[in-house]
C-alpha positions, 0 to 999 in steps of 0.5 A: 919446884923440883925436889931431889932425893938423897945419896945413893946406896952406892955412895954409902958403900963407898963411904963405909970403905973410907978412912976417917980423917986424922982428928987429934982428940984426947981419950975420953973427950967427945969430938964436936964439930959445930957447923954454922950454916945459912938458912937454905930456904930463907928465914923471916926471923933474922936481922936481915932476911935476904931472898934464899938462894935456889938450892934446887938446881943440879949444880947446888944439889951436887954441891950439897952431896959433896958437902955431906960426903966431906962431913961424913968423914967425921963419922958422926954418931949424932947429928944435932940440929937447930930444933927444940929438944922436946920437938919430934917434928924433924925426926918424924919427917926424917923417919918418913923420908928414910922409909919412902926415899922421896923428895927432900925439902930445902931447909938445911936440916933436910938437905944436909942433916937428913943426908948426913944422918942417913949416910952415918946410919943414924935412926934419928937426929938430935934436936938441941935448940931452946927456941926463944927471941932475944927479948926473952920471949918464946913462941908460947908468949907471942900473939898478933900485935895490935896495928900501929899507926903509921909514922909520919916519916920513916926513921933513918937506917942505923949504921949497924943495919947499914953494916949488916946489909953490906955484909949480907950483900958480900955473903950473897956474892960469895955464895953465888960464885962459889960452892956450898962447901966453900961458902960454909967454910967462909961463914965459919972463919973466925973473922966472919963469925965474930961479925955476927957476934958483934951484931948480936951481942956487942952492939947491944951493950950500950946504955938504953935510950929510955929509963931502963939502963940495961934494956938493950943489954938484956937482949944480949943476955937472952942471946947468951941464955939461949945459946947456953941452953943449947950447949947444955943440950949438947952436953946431954947427948955427949959421952963415951964413943959419941961424935957430934956434928951440930948444924946451926945458924952461923950466928951461934957458932962464935959463942958455942965454939968459945965455950967448947974450947974451954970445956974438957968434956969436948974436943972441938974439931974445926970446920977448916979441918974438914972443909978447908978454907 
């Protein structure tokens, strides 16, 4: 599969001459742009995992470069990413790529994060995630489960899963027919973001089916736990003169945006302000 390198030096020169967009942030507050993204190379860990869209085509590569140009107008001093705060994995790859100017992989961290950080002249990305599953476990807690006997007949799909699959199908059509920037603007609309919040949180607030009253509620509790820890990691990299863009799965955006709106340390800049939509 063909892979593509990043923006040219001419683009960086042109970018440096551009004026930043007007962002009305009070003095002393850190501008924060939370960009909810889709997983460009696919994922096996979401509620529904549709086949990834092909980001290798010339059309998509041009759209991603246009997206990065729009995001670079924010003039970030930090590009925060969905990777463990204590992991060096993506920064090791970023350093090697900046030295070689070789091929980029198709994860959104490389396609968007590497390009954006490089356009902003940043030596490193800022990992802020606290990876964990909604059952409260982390990677260190997991093991290969024992094989289970097949059930006599498959269970009927729940109404929630039907809703999720229908919405993912709508999303796939919007991405297919539009640009990457337009699709991200759509994903970050409040009415779309709240759908993910309903799936991750609201749907889990019913009483448990077994003896544990709060077995499902604890899934929502752990989702909050992960996002609150992500938010703490954001506050750790905030401060005078910082301007933060966070690239993170769109399901996180509703919760993180709501916290940022109430936090006097940050001045939240909407995706609409840069991408429209």
